[in-house]
N, C-alpha and C positions, 0 to 999 in steps of 0.2 A: 504494500500500500504506500502511495506517495506521501510526502510530508504534508502536502495540501489536504489530501484525503484524511490523514490522521488528525490534522487540526480541525477539519470540518466535523469529524466524528466526535472529537472531544467536545466541541462547542454544542453539538446536538445532545450529548449526554448531560452536559451541564444544564441545558434548557429543560431536559426531561427530569431533572432532579435525581439523576442516577449518581451513585457514589463512584468516585475515582479511587482506585486502589493502587498500591505501590508499584505493581508490575505493569500498570496500564500506561499508555502514552499520555504524556502531559507536556505542555509547552514549558520551556525553561523558565520563563517569567512566573508562571503559575507555581512551579517548584520553589523558586527563590522567594516568592511572596509567602508561601506556606512556611518555609524554613524561618524566615524573619519573624512571622507572627507567632508560630508555635514556640520557637526558641525564646522570644520575649515573654511569652506566657509562662513557660517553664522556669525561666530565671525569676520571674515575679513570685512564683510559688515558693521558691527556695529562699530568696531574699526576704520574702514576706513573713518568714518565721521569726526574723530578728526583732521586730518591734515587740513581739510577745514573749520571746524566750526569757527575757530578764525578769518577767513577772511570774514565771513558774514557781520559783523559790519564795516569792513574796505574796502568793495568793492568800486571801483571807481565811480559807478553810481547806481541809483535805479534799472535799468534794470539788471545790472550784479549781484546785490544783490539778486533780485528776482529769477534769474536763478540759482545762487549758492544755495539759500535756497531750491528751488525745487529739486535740485540734491541731497542735503544731506537728504531730506525727502525720496527721492527714495531709497537711500542706506538703510535707516532704514526699509523701506518696504521690501527690498530684504532680509534683515536679518530675518524678521518675516516669510516670505515665507519659508525660508530654515529651521528655527527652527521648523516650522510646519511639514515640510517634515521629519525632524529627529524624531518628536513625533510619526509619523506613524510607526517607527521602534521600538517603545516601550521604548524610553528614554525620561524622563521629561525635560522640559525647565529649571527648577531650577537646575537640575543636570548638564546640559550643562553650565550654568552660573558659577556654583561652580567650575567646572573643568577649565574654563577659568581663573577665579580669582586666583586659587591656582597654576596655571602653568602647570597643566596636559594637557590641550588642547592648541593648537597652533592657530595662525592666520597668514596671509601673512606677510612676513618679510618687505615688502615695507612700511608698515604703522608705522614703527619705526624710520622714518626719519622726521626731522622738515620741516615745510613749512615756508620759511623765507621771501618771497616776493609775491606780487600779481601774478607775472609770474609763481610761483609754482602752482597756481590754473590751469593755462593753461597746464603746464607740467604734472600734475596729471591727468587731463582730457584726454590729448592726449596720454601720454605714459602708465600711470597706467591703465586707463580704456581701452585703446587700447590693452594692454596685457591681461586684463581680458576678453575682447571680444574674442581674439584669443584662449584663454583657454576654454571659456565657451560655445561658439557656438556649438562645438562638444558635449557638455554635454546635449544639447537639444535632443540628441539621446541616452542618457544614458539608460542602461538596466532597471533601477528602475523607475517606472512610475511617482511617486510624484516628484522625483528630476528632471526628464526630463521636466515635465510640468511646474514646477516652473521656470526653466531656460529659457523657451520661452519668458515669459514676462520680466524677468531680462535682457536678451540680447537685447531686443528691447529698453529698457530704457538706457542700457549702451551705445548703439550706439549713442544716443543723448548726453550722457555725454562726449563721445569722441569728437564729433563734436563741442560742446561748448568749450572744452578745446583747441582744435586746433584754434578755432576762436579767443580766447583770445590771443594766441601767434601770430596769423596772424596780429591782430590789433597792438600788440606791435612791431612786426617786420616792420610794415609799418609806425611806428611813428618815434620818435627821435632816435638818436644814443644811448642815454642812455636807452631808452625803449628796443631797440633791444639787447643791451648788457645785460639787465635784463633777456630777453628771453633766450639768450645764456647761461647765468649763471645757469638758472633753468634746461636747458637741460643737462649741464655739471654735475649737482648734481643728477639728477633723471635717467639718462640713464642706468648706471650700475645696480642700485637697481631694475630697471624695468626688466632687463634681468634676474636678480635673482628670480623674481616673479614666473618664470616657474618651479622653484625647482631645485634640484641638477642635475648634469649630469646623463644620463641614467645609466651609470655604477655604480653610487653611490645611485640610487634611490631604496629605500626599497619596495615601494608599487606599483610602476607604472606597472610592468610586470603583476602582478596578476590582477590589476584593468583593464588592457587592455584585459586580457583573459575573464574577466567577462563583458566586454563592458560597464563598468562604464566610463572609459576613452577610447578615440578612437585613440589618438596620444600620442607619448612619449614627455617627457619634452624637449628634444633636437629638435625634429621635430617642436614643437610649437614655440620654441625660434627662430629657423631659419626662420620660416614664419614671425614672428614678425619683425625681422631685415629687411627681404626683403621688407616688407610692409612700414616700417617706414623711411628707407633711402630716397626714392624719396619725401616723405612728408617733411622731413627736408630740402632737396634741394629747394623745393618750398618756404619754409619759409625764406631761405637764411641764415640759421644757420648751424653750423657744429657739427655732432655727435663726441663726444670726444673719438675717437678711431683711432689712427694712422694706425692700422692694417686693418681697414675696407676697403675692395676692392671687386670689382665684380669678381666672378669666373665663367668664361664662361662654363666650363665643367659641373659644378653642377647647373648652372643657378640660382645662388644665391650669396649672399655676404659672404665672409670670414670675421670673426671679431676676435678681440683680446681675450685673456684669461681673464675670469671673476675672480675676487678676491674671491675665495671660502672660504678663511679664514675669511674674513669679513662676508660673508653669514652665515657661521656656528656660528660665534659669535653673530650675531643678532638673529638667531634661538634659541640660548641658553639663550637669555634674556639680552645680553650685548650690544644691539644697543643704538643709541643716545637717543631714546625716549621710550624704552621698559617699564621702571619703571613708567614713567609718564602716559603712555597709560593704564596700568593695574590699577594704583591707581585711575585714572579718572573713569574707569569702576566700580571699587568697590564703589567709592563714589556715582555714579549714582544709583547703586543697593541699597545701604543703604538709600539714600535720597528718593527713590521711594517705600520704604516699606509700607508707609501709603496708597499709591495708590493701591498696591496689596491687602492689607488687606480690604480696602473699596470695591474693586471689588469682592473679595471673599465673603464678608459679604452680598453684594447685591445679588450675585448669590445664596447664601444659602437661603436668605430670600424669593426669588421669584421663586426658582426652587423646586418644590415639586412633 
């Protein structure tokens, strides 16, 4: 079959919502787009453990500690699923890590902010994982089979993460005035970075339009961000805390909330590596990689010895 015929067949399968599998023909740009997006997603899961890991030993109860530990372990598993999906596209895991460590690969901007109080564990679960669910549920229908199948399990676990985060804040908001103020402070600090999680505005997004044509993504950044705001405002009202946006108001005509302007200068500074915790996050990943070298060598030696 000629290159043109293969391309035509690929486009036809995309149009019919058929899954593209690793051994199927795919254009180079489709493969590169998948590698960039899935790798960024995988890196985000791994780096995303860091804002929470320092609270495992300081959780207020054994129950909360066990839940948080299970959540962080889930995130590690999500990263492994996604790195495996990337490997089906012909890129090695060592290469993916190298690109993260030297700055060529990105991860979600949200994880470059510090977690200052226990209430941040609630805000991260409720807002960050809530935004992740909003973004990731449509990815269960992504056109690339291994990615879509990985997302099914990931989304099920992320829904639990969101519920436990909301439960933390609900408990704080039903507690003392000081505890409720802690919850409000966490919302104040995490609200705007959570909206930035969906990426730049559609007019400034380099990749969204093509990704949507190939049905890797199903909705644009701005569509997903609007859905998130619409979902989250009533939840904040139930908690009795206030979203830090004086321009947030219901728009009857569009049946959704209008909200204020995002600080895009801050967003791009964080993306470029100038956020509060960018340096700390990457240095921690490099240290973990170097400290784990002996484990990789031992595993490789075992495999070589017993695989003949």
